[in-house]
DSSP file (Angstrom, degrees, kcal/mol; ACC not computed):
  #  RESIDUE AA STRUCTURE BP1 BP2  ACC     N-H-->O    O-->H-N    N-H-->O    O-->H-N    TCO  KAPPA ALPHA  PHI   PSI    X-CA   Y-CA   Z-CA
    1    1 A M              0   0    0      0, 0.0     2,-0.1     0, 0.0     7,-0.0   0.000 360.0 360.0 360.0 142.0   58.1   67.4  182.3
    2    2 A S        -     0   0    0      2,-0.2     6,-0.1     1,-0.1     0, 0.0  -0.349 360.0-137.9 -75.4 153.6   58.2   69.6  179.2
    3    3 A N  S    S+     0   0    0     -2,-0.1    -1,-0.1     4,-0.0     3,-0.1   0.550  84.9  91.2 -83.9  -9.2   60.2   68.6  176.1
    4    4 A N    >>  -     0   0    0      1,-0.2     3,-1.2     2,-0.0     4,-0.7  -0.788  66.5-157.7 -89.7 108.6   61.3   72.2  175.8
    5    5 A P  G >4 S+     0   0    0      0, 0.0     3,-0.8     0, 0.0     4,-0.3   0.815  89.7  62.6 -56.7 -32.1   64.7   72.5  177.6
    6    6 A A  G >4 S+     0   0    0      1,-0.3     3,-1.2     2,-0.2    -2,-0.0   0.851  98.3  55.8 -63.7 -33.1   64.2   76.2  178.1
    7    7 A E  G <4 S+     0   0    0     -3,-1.2     3,-0.4     1,-0.2    -1,-0.3   0.747 101.6  58.2 -69.8 -22.9   61.1   75.7  180.2
    8    8 A D  G << S+     0   0    0     -3,-0.8     3,-0.3    -4,-0.7    -1,-0.2   0.452  88.5  77.3 -84.9  -0.8   63.1   73.4  182.5
    9    9 A L    X   +     0   0    0     -3,-1.2     3,-2.0    -4,-0.3    -1,-0.2  -0.189  48.5 135.6-102.8  40.3   65.5   76.2  183.4
   10   10 A T  T 3  S+     0   0    0     -3,-0.4     3,-0.3     1,-0.3    -1,-0.2   0.741  76.6  46.2 -61.0 -22.7   63.3   78.2  185.7
   11   11 A Q  T >  S+     0   0    0     -3,-0.3     3,-1.7     1,-0.2   144,-0.4   0.142  75.0 119.8-104.8  19.1   66.2   78.6  188.2
   12   12 A R  T <   +     0   0    0     -3,-2.0    -1,-0.2     1,-0.3    -2,-0.1   0.693  69.7  55.8 -63.7 -19.6   68.7   79.6  185.6
   13   13 A F  T >  S+     0   0    0     -3,-0.3     3,-1.2    -4,-0.2     2,-0.6   0.581  81.1  97.4 -90.8  -8.1   69.5   83.0  187.2
   14   14 A H  T <  S-     0   0    0     -3,-1.7   141,-0.4     1,-0.3     3,-0.1  -0.723 109.2  -2.6 -77.9 119.1   70.4   81.6  190.6
   15   15 A A  T 3  S+     0   0    0     -2,-0.6     2,-0.8     1,-0.2    -1,-0.3   0.741  95.3 158.0  68.5  26.0   74.2   81.4  190.5
   16   16 A D    <>  -     0   0    0     -3,-1.2     4,-1.7     1,-0.2    -1,-0.2  -0.731  30.9-165.0 -87.1 111.2   74.2   82.7  186.9
   17   17 A A  H  > S+     0   0    0     -2,-0.8     4,-2.4     1,-0.2    -1,-0.2   0.821  88.8  60.3 -64.4 -30.8   77.5   84.3  186.1
   18   18 A G  H  > S+     0   0    0      2,-0.2     4,-2.5     1,-0.2    -1,-0.2   0.921 104.4  48.2 -62.1 -43.8   76.0   85.9  183.0
   19   19 A A  H  > S+     0   0    0      1,-0.2     4,-2.1     2,-0.2    -1,-0.2   0.889 111.6  50.4 -64.3 -38.6   73.5   87.8  185.2
   20   20 A R  H  X S+     0   0    0     -4,-1.7     4,-2.1     2,-0.2    -2,-0.2   0.891 109.9  50.7 -66.3 -38.4   76.4   88.9  187.5
   21   21 A A  H  X S+     0   0    0     -4,-2.4     4,-2.8     2,-0.2    -2,-0.2   0.920 109.9  49.6 -64.7 -43.3   78.4   90.1  184.5
   22   22 A F  H  X S+     0   0    0     -4,-2.5     4,-1.3     1,-0.2    -2,-0.2   0.896 110.6  50.8 -62.1 -39.2   75.4   92.1  183.2
   23   23 A A  H  < S+     0   0    0     -4,-2.1    -1,-0.2     2,-0.2    -2,-0.2   0.898 114.5  43.9 -64.7 -39.6   75.0   93.6  186.6
   24   24 A L  H  < S+     0   0    0     -4,-2.1     3,-0.2     1,-0.2    -2,-0.2   0.901 127.7  27.9 -70.2 -42.5   78.7   94.6  186.8
   25   25 A L  H  < S+     0   0    0     -4,-2.8     6,-0.3     1,-0.2    -2,-0.2   0.379  89.0 111.5-101.1   2.4   78.9   95.9  183.2
   26   26 A G     <  +     0   0    0     -4,-1.3     2,-0.4    -5,-0.2    -1,-0.2   0.239  57.4  77.3 -76.8  14.1   75.3   97.1  182.7
   27   27 A D  S  > S-     0   0    0     -3,-0.2     4,-1.7     1,-0.1     3,-0.2  -0.919  80.8-121.3-120.9 155.6   75.7  100.8  182.6
   28   28 A K  H  > S+     0   0    0     -2,-0.4     4,-2.3     1,-0.2     5,-0.2   0.865 107.4  54.1 -59.5 -40.9   76.9  102.9  179.7
   29   29 A W  H  > S+     0   0    0      1,-0.2     4,-2.7     2,-0.2     5,-0.3   0.906 106.2  51.1 -66.2 -41.2   79.9  104.5  181.5
   30   30 A T  H  > S+     0   0    0      1,-0.2     4,-2.4     2,-0.2    -1,-0.2   0.934 113.0  45.9 -61.1 -45.6   81.4  101.2  182.6
   31   31 A L  H  X S+     0   0    0     -4,-1.7     4,-2.4    -6,-0.3    -1,-0.2   0.886 113.8  48.6 -65.8 -38.4   81.3   99.8  179.1
   32   32 A L  H  X S+     0   0    0     -4,-2.3     4,-2.5     2,-0.2    -2,-0.2   0.895 111.8  48.5 -70.1 -38.6   82.7  103.0  177.6
   33   33 A I  H  X S+     0   0    0     -4,-2.7     4,-2.7     2,-0.2    -2,-0.2   0.920 111.8  51.1 -63.4 -42.9   85.5  103.2  180.1
   34   34 A L  H  X S+     0   0    0     -4,-2.4     4,-2.2    -5,-0.3    -2,-0.2   0.929 110.2  48.8 -58.6 -47.4   86.3   99.5  179.3
   35   35 A R  H  X S+     0   0    0     -4,-2.4     4,-1.6     1,-0.2    -2,-0.2   0.938 112.5  47.6 -59.1 -48.0   86.3  100.2  175.6
   36   36 A E  H  <>S+     0   0    0     -4,-2.5     5,-2.5     1,-0.2    -1,-0.2   0.894 110.7  52.0 -62.1 -40.2   88.7  103.2  176.0
   37   37 A S  H ><5S+     0   0    0     -4,-2.7     3,-1.3     1,-0.2    50,-0.4   0.892 107.8  51.0 -65.9 -38.4   91.0  101.2  178.3
   38   38 A V  H 3<5S+     0   0    0     -4,-2.2    -1,-0.2     1,-0.3    -2,-0.2   0.828 107.5  54.7 -67.0 -30.5   91.3   98.4  175.8
   39   39 A Y  T 3<5S-     0   0    0     -4,-1.6    -1,-0.3    -5,-0.2    -2,-0.2   0.394 130.7 -94.3 -84.5   4.0   92.2  101.0  173.2
   40   40 A G  T < 5S+     0   0    0     -3,-1.3     2,-0.3     1,-0.3    -3,-0.2   0.439  75.2 143.0 105.5   0.0   95.0  102.3  175.4
   41   41 A V      < +     0   0    0     -5,-2.5    -1,-0.3     1,-0.2    46,-0.1  -0.585  12.9 159.4 -72.5 135.3   93.5  105.2  177.3
   42   42 A R        +     0   0    0     -2,-0.3    43,-3.5    44,-0.1     2,-0.3   0.611  38.1  81.4-130.1 -25.3   95.0  105.1  180.8
   43   43 A R  B  > S-A   84   0A   0     41,-0.2     4,-2.4     1,-0.1     3,-0.4  -0.669  72.1-126.0-103.3 147.7   94.7  108.5  182.5
   44   44 A F  H  > S+     0   0    0     39,-0.5     4,-2.7    -2,-0.3     5,-0.2   0.894 110.8  50.0 -50.3 -50.2   91.8  110.1  184.3
   45   45 A G  H  > S+     0   0    0      1,-0.2     4,-2.5     2,-0.2    -1,-0.2   0.851 109.0  52.2 -61.7 -35.9   91.9  113.2  182.2
   46   46 A Q  H  > S+     0   0    0     -3,-0.4     4,-3.0     2,-0.2     5,-0.3   0.923 110.6  47.4 -66.5 -43.8   92.0  111.3  179.0
   47   47 A F  H  X S+     0   0    0     -4,-2.4     4,-2.4     2,-0.2     6,-0.4   0.947 113.8  48.2 -59.6 -47.8   88.9  109.2  180.0
   48   48 A A  H  X>S+     0   0    0     -4,-2.7     4,-1.9    -5,-0.2     5,-0.5   0.917 116.5  42.5 -60.3 -45.1   87.1  112.4  181.1
   49   49 A R  H  <5S+     0   0    0     -4,-2.5    -2,-0.2    -5,-0.2    -1,-0.2   0.931 116.3  46.2 -68.9 -47.0   87.9  114.2  177.8
   50   50 A N  H  <5S+     0   0    0     -4,-3.0    -2,-0.2    -5,-0.2    -1,-0.2   0.866 124.7  31.1 -65.5 -36.5   87.3  111.3  175.5
   51   51 A L  H  <5S-     0   0    0     -4,-2.4    -1,-0.2    -5,-0.3    -2,-0.2   0.658  91.8-133.3 -99.5 -18.1   84.0  110.3  177.0
   52   52 A G  T  <5 +     0   0    0     -4,-1.9    -3,-0.2    -5,-0.3    -4,-0.1   0.826  50.3 160.6  65.4  29.7   82.6  113.6  178.3
   53   53 A I      < -     0   0    0     -5,-0.5    -1,-0.2    -6,-0.4    -2,-0.1  -0.634  48.8-103.6 -86.2 138.6   81.8  111.8  181.6
   54   54 A P     >  -     0   0    0      0, 0.0     4,-2.5     0, 0.0     3,-0.3  -0.385  31.2-124.4 -58.7 138.3   81.2  113.8  184.8
   55   55 A R  H  > S+     0   0    0      1,-0.2     4,-2.7     2,-0.2     5,-0.2   0.864 108.6  51.7 -58.6 -41.3   84.4  113.6  186.9
   56   56 A P  H  > S+     0   0    0      0, 0.0     4,-2.1     0, 0.0    -1,-0.2   0.901 112.0  47.9 -63.2 -36.9   82.6  112.2  190.1
   57   57 A T  H  > S+     0   0    0     -3,-0.3     4,-2.6     2,-0.2    -2,-0.2   0.920 112.1  49.5 -66.3 -43.9   80.9  109.5  187.9
   58   58 A L  H  X S+     0   0    0     -4,-2.5     4,-2.9     2,-0.2     5,-0.2   0.923 110.2  50.7 -60.7 -45.5   84.3  108.6  186.4
   59   59 A S  H  X S+     0   0    0     -4,-2.7     4,-2.2     1,-0.2    -1,-0.2   0.920 112.2  46.7 -59.5 -45.0   86.0  108.4  189.8
   60   60 A A  H  X S+     0   0    0     -4,-2.1     4,-2.2     2,-0.2    -1,-0.2   0.911 114.2  47.1 -65.0 -43.0   83.3  106.1  191.1
   61   61 A R  H  X S+     0   0    0     -4,-2.6     4,-2.6     2,-0.2    -2,-0.2   0.916 111.4  50.6 -67.5 -42.4   83.4  103.9  188.0
   62   62 A L  H  X S+     0   0    0     -4,-2.9     4,-2.2     2,-0.2     5,-0.2   0.921 110.8  49.8 -61.4 -43.0   87.2  103.6  188.0
   63   63 A S  H  X S+     0   0    0     -4,-2.2     4,-2.6    -5,-0.2    -1,-0.2   0.929 112.8  46.6 -60.2 -45.5   87.2  102.7  191.7
   64   64 A M  H  X S+     0   0    0     -4,-2.2     4,-2.0     1,-0.2    -1,-0.2   0.891 111.7  51.2 -63.5 -39.8   84.6  100.0  191.1
   65   65 A M  H  <>S+     0   0    0     -4,-2.6     5,-2.4     2,-0.2     6,-1.7   0.835 111.9  46.7 -70.4 -32.1   86.4   98.7  188.0
   66   66 A V  H ><5S+     0   0    0     -4,-2.2     3,-1.2     4,-0.2    -2,-0.2   0.928 112.1  51.3 -69.6 -46.4   89.7   98.4  190.0
   67   67 A E  H 3<5S+     0   0    0     -4,-2.6    -2,-0.2     1,-0.3    -1,-0.2   0.836 112.9  45.2 -60.3 -34.9   87.9   96.7  192.9
   68   68 A T  T 3<5S-     0   0    0     -4,-2.0    -1,-0.3    -5,-0.2    -2,-0.2   0.409 117.7-108.7 -93.8   2.4   86.3   94.1  190.6
   69   69 A G  T < 5S+     0   0    0     -3,-1.2    21,-0.4     2,-0.3    22,-0.3   0.624  87.3 115.3  86.6  12.8   89.5   93.4  188.7
   70   70 A L  S   <S+     0   0    0     -5,-2.4    18,-1.7    -6,-0.2     2,-0.3   0.772  82.4  24.4 -83.5 -26.6   88.6   95.1  185.4
   71   71 A L  E     -B   87   0A   0     -6,-1.7     2,-0.4    16,-0.2    -2,-0.3  -0.970  69.7-138.2-134.7 150.5   91.4   97.7  185.7
   72   72 A D  E     -B   86   0A   0     14,-2.6    14,-2.7    -2,-0.3     2,-0.6  -0.919  16.8-141.0-103.4 136.2   94.7   98.0  187.6
   73   73 A R  E     -B   85   0A   0     -2,-0.4     2,-0.4    12,-0.2    12,-0.2  -0.886  27.4-178.2 -97.5 117.8   95.5  101.3  189.3
   74   74 A V  E     -B   84   0A   0     10,-2.9    10,-2.8    -2,-0.6     2,-0.3  -0.968  26.5-125.7-126.1 127.7   99.2  102.0  188.7
   75   75 A R  E     +B   83   0A   0     -2,-0.4     8,-0.3     8,-0.2     3,-0.1  -0.521  29.7 170.6 -69.9 132.2  101.2  104.9  190.1
   76   76 A Y  E     +     0   0A   0      6,-2.3     2,-0.3     1,-0.3     7,-0.2   0.436  66.7  33.1-118.7  -5.1  103.1  106.7  187.3
   77   77 A Q  E   > -B   82   0A   0      5,-1.4     5,-2.3     1,-0.1    -1,-0.3  -0.985  54.9-164.4-151.8 140.9  104.3  109.8  189.2
   78   78 A D  T   5S+     0   0    0     -2,-0.3     3,-0.3     3,-0.2    -1,-0.1   0.858  72.3  64.9 -93.8 -40.8  105.3  110.3  192.8
   79   79 A D  T   5S+     0   0    0      1,-0.5    -1,-0.2     2,-0.1     2,-0.1  -0.861 123.1  14.2-133.7  99.6  105.3  114.0  193.4
   80   80 A P  T   5S-     0   0    0      0, 0.0    -1,-0.5     0, 0.0     2,-0.3   0.565 111.4-119.7 -76.0 156.8  102.5  114.8  193.1
   81   81 A E  T   5 +     0   0    0     -3,-0.3     2,-0.3    -2,-0.1    -3,-0.2  -0.458  41.7 173.4 -66.9 125.2  101.2  111.2  193.3
   82   82 A R  E   < - B   0  77A   0     -5,-2.3    -6,-2.3    -2,-0.3    -5,-1.4  -0.979  13.0-159.3-137.1 149.0   99.3  110.3  190.1
   83   83 A F  E     - B   0  75A   0     -2,-0.3   -39,-0.5    -8,-0.3     2,-0.3  -0.878   4.4-156.6-126.8 155.6   97.8  107.1  188.9
   84   84 A E  E     -AB  43  74A   0    -10,-2.8   -10,-2.9    -2,-0.3     2,-0.5  -0.875  19.3-127.2-124.4 165.1   96.8  105.5  185.6
   85   85 A Y  E     - B   0  73A   0    -43,-3.5     2,-0.4    -2,-0.3   -12,-0.2  -0.952  23.4-165.8-119.6 119.5   94.3  102.7  184.9
   86   86 A R  E     - B   0  72A   0    -14,-2.7   -14,-2.6    -2,-0.5     2,-0.1  -0.849  26.6-108.8-111.0 140.1   95.4   99.8  182.8
   87   87 A A  E     - B   0  71A   0    -50,-0.4   -16,-0.2    -2,-0.4     2,-0.1  -0.408  34.4-147.0 -61.9 133.3   93.2   97.1  181.3
   88   88 A T     >  -     0   0    0    -18,-1.7     4,-2.4    -2,-0.1     5,-0.2  -0.407  31.8 -98.2 -90.2 174.8   93.6   93.8  183.0
   89   89 A Q  H  > S+     0   0    0      1,-0.2     4,-2.3     2,-0.2     5,-0.2   0.879 125.1  59.3 -61.2 -36.3   93.3   90.4  181.2
   90   90 A A  H  4 S+     0   0    0    -21,-0.4     4,-0.4     1,-0.2    -1,-0.2   0.908 108.9  42.6 -60.1 -41.5   89.7   90.3  182.4
   91   91 A S  H >4 S+     0   0    0    -21,-0.3     3,-1.0   -22,-0.3     4,-0.2   0.884 112.4  52.8 -73.9 -37.0   88.8   93.5  180.6
   92   92 A R  H >< S+     0   0    0     -4,-2.4     3,-1.5     1,-0.3    -2,-0.2   0.845 102.6  60.2 -64.5 -31.6   90.8   92.5  177.5
   93   93 A D  T 3< S+     0   0    0     -4,-2.3     4,-0.3     1,-0.3    -1,-0.3   0.686  97.9  59.8 -68.7 -16.4   88.8   89.2  177.5
   94   94 A L  T <> S+     0   0    0     -3,-1.0     4,-2.3    -4,-0.4     3,-0.3   0.502  76.8  97.0 -85.7  -4.8   85.7   91.4  177.1
   95   95 A F  H <> S+     0   0    0     -3,-1.5     4,-2.6     1,-0.2     5,-0.2   0.898  80.0  52.2 -53.7 -46.6   87.0   92.8  173.8
   96   96 A P  H  > S+     0   0    0      0, 0.0     4,-2.3     0, 0.0    -1,-0.2   0.904 110.3  49.1 -59.0 -38.6   85.0   90.4  171.6
   97   97 A A  H  > S+     0   0    0     -3,-0.3     4,-2.4    -4,-0.3    -2,-0.2   0.914 111.3  49.3 -65.5 -41.4   81.8   91.3  173.5
   98   98 A A  H  X S+     0   0    0     -4,-2.3     4,-2.4     2,-0.2    -1,-0.2   0.890 110.7  50.6 -64.3 -38.8   82.5   95.0  173.0
   99   99 A V  H  X S+     0   0    0     -4,-2.6     4,-2.7    -5,-0.2    -2,-0.2   0.916 111.0  48.4 -64.4 -43.0   83.2   94.5  169.3
  100  100 A M  H  X S+     0   0    0     -4,-2.3     4,-2.4    -5,-0.2    -2,-0.2   0.903 112.1  48.8 -66.0 -40.3   79.9   92.6  168.9
  101  101 A L  H  X S+     0   0    0     -4,-2.4     4,-2.6     2,-0.2    -2,-0.2   0.912 112.6  48.4 -63.7 -41.8   78.0   95.4  170.8
  102  102 A T  H  X S+     0   0    0     -4,-2.4     4,-2.8     2,-0.2    -2,-0.2   0.919 111.1  50.2 -63.8 -43.3   79.6   98.0  168.6
  103  103 A H  H  X S+     0   0    0     -4,-2.7     4,-1.8     2,-0.2    -2,-0.2   0.904 110.5  49.9 -61.6 -41.9   78.8   96.1  165.5
  104  104 A W  H  X S+     0   0    0     -4,-2.4     4,-2.6     2,-0.2     5,-0.3   0.933 111.9  48.2 -61.5 -45.8   75.1   95.7  166.7
  105  105 A G  H  X>S+     0   0    0     -4,-2.6     4,-2.9     1,-0.2     5,-0.8   0.894 110.0  51.8 -61.2 -40.9   75.0   99.5  167.3
  106  106 A D  H  <5S+     0   0    0     -4,-2.8     4,-0.3     3,-0.2    -1,-0.2   0.840 113.7  45.6 -64.3 -32.6   76.5  100.2  163.9
  107  107 A T  H  <5S+     0   0    0     -4,-1.8    -2,-0.2    -5,-0.2    -1,-0.2   0.902 130.2  18.1 -75.8 -43.0   73.9   98.0  162.3
  108  108 A Y  H  <5S+     0   0    0     -4,-2.6    -3,-0.2    -5,-0.1    -2,-0.2   0.622 133.4  30.2-109.1 -15.5   70.8   99.3  164.2
  109  109 A L  T  <5S+     0   0    0     -4,-2.9    -3,-0.2    -5,-0.3    -4,-0.1   0.424  80.3 121.3-128.3  -0.7   71.7  102.7  165.7
  110  110 A A      < -     0   0    0     -5,-0.8    -4,-0.1    -4,-0.3     0, 0.0  -0.226  67.8-101.3 -67.2 156.9   74.3  104.4  163.4
  111  111 A S  B >   -C  114   0B   0      3,-0.7     3,-1.9     1,-0.1    -1,-0.1  -0.252  41.1 -97.5 -68.1 165.3   73.6  107.8  161.9
  112  112 A P  T 3  S+     0   0    0      0, 0.0    -1,-0.1     0, 0.0    -2,-0.1   0.782 125.7  59.7 -57.4 -26.1   72.6  107.8  158.2
  113  113 A E  T 3  S-     0   0    0      1,-0.3    -3,-0.0     0, 0.0    -2,-0.0   0.679 116.6-112.0 -75.6 -16.3   76.2  108.6  157.3
  114  114 A G  B <   -C  111   0B   0     -3,-1.9    -3,-0.7    -8,-0.0    -1,-0.3  -0.665  57.0 -17.3 114.5-172.7   77.4  105.3  158.9
  115  115 A P        -     0   0    0      0, 0.0     3,-0.1     0, 0.0    -9,-0.0  -0.288  48.3-136.3 -70.0 152.5   79.4  104.4  162.0
  116  116 A A  S    S+     0   0    0      1,-0.2     2,-0.4    -2,-0.0    -6,-0.0   0.822  91.6  30.3 -75.3 -32.4   81.6  107.0  163.7
  117  117 A I        -     0   0    0      2,-0.0     2,-0.5     0, 0.0    -1,-0.2  -0.989  68.3-160.6-131.4 137.2   84.5  104.5  164.1
  118  118 A V        -     0   0    0     -2,-0.4     2,-0.5    -3,-0.1     0, 0.0  -0.970  12.6-142.8-117.5 131.1   85.4  101.6  161.9
  119  119 A L        -     0   0    0     -2,-0.5     9,-3.0     9,-0.1     2,-0.5  -0.824  16.8-156.2 -92.1 127.5   87.6   98.7  163.1
  120  120 A R  B     -D  127   0C   0     -2,-0.5     2,-0.5     7,-0.3     6,-0.0  -0.895  14.1-128.3-108.3 131.7   90.0   97.4  160.5
  121  121 A H     >  -     0   0    0      5,-2.9     4,-2.4    -2,-0.5     5,-0.2  -0.651  10.3-150.1 -79.4 123.2   91.4   93.9  160.6
  122  122 A H  T  4 S+     0   0    0     -2,-0.5    -1,-0.1     1,-0.2    -2,-0.0   0.849  91.2  57.3 -62.5 -35.4   95.2   93.9  160.3
  123  123 A E  T  4 S+     0   0    0      1,-0.2    -1,-0.2     3,-0.1    -2,-0.0   0.910 124.9  16.0 -67.1 -43.5   95.3   90.5  158.7
  124  124 A C  T  4 S-     0   0    0      2,-0.2    -2,-0.2    -3,-0.1    -1,-0.2   0.573  93.7-128.8-108.6 -11.4   93.0   91.2  155.7
  125  125 A G     <  +     0   0    0     -4,-2.4    -3,-0.1     1,-0.3    -2,-0.1   0.502  68.4 119.2  78.8   3.2   93.0   95.0  155.7
  126  126 A E  S    S-     0   0    0     -5,-0.2    -5,-2.9     1,-0.1    -1,-0.3  -0.646  76.4 -92.1-100.6 156.7   89.2   95.1  155.6
  127  127 A P  B     -D  120   0C   0      0, 0.0    -7,-0.3     0, 0.0    -1,-0.1  -0.415  59.5 -98.0 -59.6 143.5   86.7   96.6  158.1
  128  128 A I        -     0   0    0     -9,-3.0    -9,-0.1     1,-0.1    -8,-0.0  -0.300  31.6-170.0 -70.0 150.0   85.7   93.9  160.5
  129  129 A D        -     0   0    0     -3,-0.1    -1,-0.1     2,-0.0    -3,-0.0  -0.751  27.2-153.9-132.0  81.8   82.5   91.9  160.1
  130  130 A P        +     0   0    0      0, 0.0     2,-0.3     0, 0.0    -2,-0.0  -0.184  17.6 178.3 -69.0 151.5   82.5   90.0  163.4
  131  131 A A        -     0   0    0      2,-0.0     2,-0.6     9,-0.0    -2,-0.0  -0.983  32.9-116.4-145.2 151.0   80.8   86.7  164.0
  132  132 A L        -     0   0    0      9,-0.4     9,-3.5    -2,-0.3     2,-0.4  -0.824  39.9-170.9 -90.7 120.2   80.5   84.4  167.0
  133  133 A I  B     -E  140   0D   0     -2,-0.6     2,-0.5     7,-0.3     7,-0.2  -0.916  25.7-122.6-120.4 137.7   82.3   81.1  166.1
  134  134 A C     >  -     0   0    0      5,-3.0     4,-2.4    -2,-0.4     5,-0.1  -0.665  17.0-151.1 -74.6 123.8   82.4   77.8  168.0
  135  135 A R  T  4 S+     0   0    0     -2,-0.5    -1,-0.2     1,-0.2    -2,-0.0   0.753  91.7  55.4 -69.4 -22.8   86.0   77.0  168.6
  136  136 A T  T  4 S+     0   0    0      1,-0.1    -1,-0.2     3,-0.1    -2,-0.0   0.951 127.3  11.8 -75.3 -49.7   85.3   73.2  168.5
  137  137 A C  T  4 S-     0   0    0      2,-0.2    -2,-0.2     0, 0.0    -1,-0.1   0.590  91.9-126.9-107.9 -12.5   83.6   72.9  165.1
  138  138 A G     <  +     0   0    0     -4,-2.4     2,-0.2     1,-0.3    -3,-0.1   0.517  63.7 132.7  80.3   4.6   84.4   76.3  163.5
  139  139 A K        -     0   0    0     -5,-0.1    -5,-3.0     1,-0.1    -1,-0.3  -0.571  64.2 -97.2 -90.9 154.4   80.7   77.0  162.7
  140  140 A E  B     -E  133   0D   0     -7,-0.2     2,-0.4    -2,-0.2    -7,-0.3  -0.420  34.0-136.1 -68.6 141.7   78.9   80.3  163.4
  141  141 A I        +     0   0    0     -9,-3.5    -9,-0.4    -2,-0.1     2,-0.3  -0.853  35.8 153.6-100.0 132.8   76.9   80.4  166.6
  142  142 A N    >   -     0   0    0     -2,-0.4     3,-1.3    -9,-0.0     4,-0.2  -0.871  59.0 -85.5-146.6-179.2   73.4   82.0  166.4
  143  143 A T  T 3  S+     0   0    0     -2,-0.3     3,-0.3     1,-0.2    -2,-0.0   0.670 121.3  56.1 -67.4 -16.2   70.0   81.8  168.2
  144  144 A H  T 3  S+     0   0    0      1,-0.2    -1,-0.2     3,-0.0    -3,-0.0   0.573 107.3  44.7 -92.9 -10.1   68.9   78.9  166.0
  145  145 A N  S <  S+     0   0    0     -3,-1.3     2,-0.3     2,-0.0    -1,-0.2   0.107  96.8  76.1-127.4  26.0   71.7   76.5  166.7
  146  146 A V        -     0   0    0     -3,-0.3     2,-0.4    -4,-0.2    -5,-0.0  -0.959  54.4-159.5-130.6 154.0   72.3   76.6  170.5
  147  147 A T        -     0   0    0     -2,-0.3     2,-0.4  -142,-0.0    -3,-0.0  -0.999  18.7-129.4-132.2 134.0   70.3   75.1  173.4
  148  148 A A        +     0   0    0     -2,-0.4  -139,-0.1     3,-0.0    -2,-0.0  -0.706  35.2 173.6 -82.0 130.2   70.4   76.2  177.1
  149  149 A E        -     0   0    0     -2,-0.4     2,-0.1  -140,-0.0  -143,-0.0  -0.940  40.5 -84.9-133.8 155.1   71.0   73.3  179.4
  150  150 A P        -     0   0    0      0, 0.0  -141,-0.0     0, 0.0  -138,-0.0  -0.375  47.5-158.1 -59.4 135.2   71.7   73.0  183.2
  151  151 A G    >   -     0   0    0     -2,-0.1     3,-1.8     1,-0.0    -3,-0.0  -0.409  37.8 -80.4-104.6-175.0   75.3   73.5  184.0
  152  152 A P  T 3  S+     0   0    0      0, 0.0    -1,-0.0     0, 0.0     0, 0.0   0.778 129.0  47.5 -60.5 -28.9   77.3   72.4  187.1
  153  153 A A  T 3  S+     0   0    0   -138,-0.1     2,-0.1     2,-0.1     0, 0.0   0.319  78.6 134.6 -96.1   9.3   76.1   75.4  189.2
  154  154 A F    <   -     0   0    0     -3,-1.8     2,-0.3     1,-0.1  -142,-0.1  -0.375  58.6-120.7 -60.9 131.9   72.4   74.9  188.3
  155  155 A A        -     0   0    0   -144,-0.4  -144,-0.1  -141,-0.4    -1,-0.1  -0.560  16.8-160.6 -80.7 135.3   70.4   75.2  191.5
  156  156 A D  S    S+     0   0    0     -2,-0.3     2,-0.3     2,-0.1    -1,-0.1   0.580  76.7  55.4 -86.5 -11.2   68.2   72.2  192.5
  157  157 A T  S    S-     0   0    0   -146,-0.1    -2,-0.1     1,-0.0     0, 0.0  -0.836  98.2 -90.5-121.3 159.8   66.1   74.4  194.8
  158  158 A E        -     0   0    0     -2,-0.3     2,-0.1     1,-0.1    -2,-0.1  -0.460  46.4-118.5 -65.0 132.8   64.0   77.5  194.2
  159  159 A P        -     0   0    0      0, 0.0     2,-1.2     0, 0.0    -1,-0.1  -0.404  26.5-108.9 -69.1 151.1   66.1   80.7  194.9
  160  160 A D        -     0   0    0     -2,-0.1     2,-0.6     2,-0.0    -2,-0.0  -0.718  42.5-170.5 -82.5  99.1   64.9   82.9  197.6
  161  161 A I        -     0   0    0     -2,-1.2     2,-0.4     2,-0.0    -3,-0.0  -0.835   5.8-157.9 -99.3 123.4   63.6   85.9  195.6
  162  162 A Q              0   0    0     -2,-0.6    -2,-0.0     1,-0.1     0, 0.0  -0.845 360.0 360.0-101.8 133.9   62.7   89.0  197.6
  163  163 A T              0   0    0     -2,-0.4    -1,-0.1     0, 0.0    -2,-0.0   0.409 360.0 360.0-107.0 360.0   60.3   91.5  196.1
């Protein structure tokens, strides 16, 4: 057996919630709709206008996001019947991930003039400089100070991978 724990995790994607999350959120439109919903956009027309997304694509993504619990579809008008889409707790819990992705984009992909949108922290009044922090010890988490280990759902047998 290897001394490198990462080499022992050959089955890490079998029952991996992270892989399922990436599959659910892994296209640009879903993430952009999620971002807009967390910032308070609720109506179909607002999403379409803000994102420039084709309406059939928006309809399909909103349906999927309601079905998977990322958005709630709530009637706001009866005649004619109209609905809005509200961020659920599951989508609000993704806010830190969206902030980190935006920060990464601002660092590596922004135009020469800088980012298009700046998030300002209400507590200190400064533009945010996000970091991933361990809630137990308060220290920053990075690629050099974490180790992947088998968790409770780690599979003891090889997954049936179909090619």
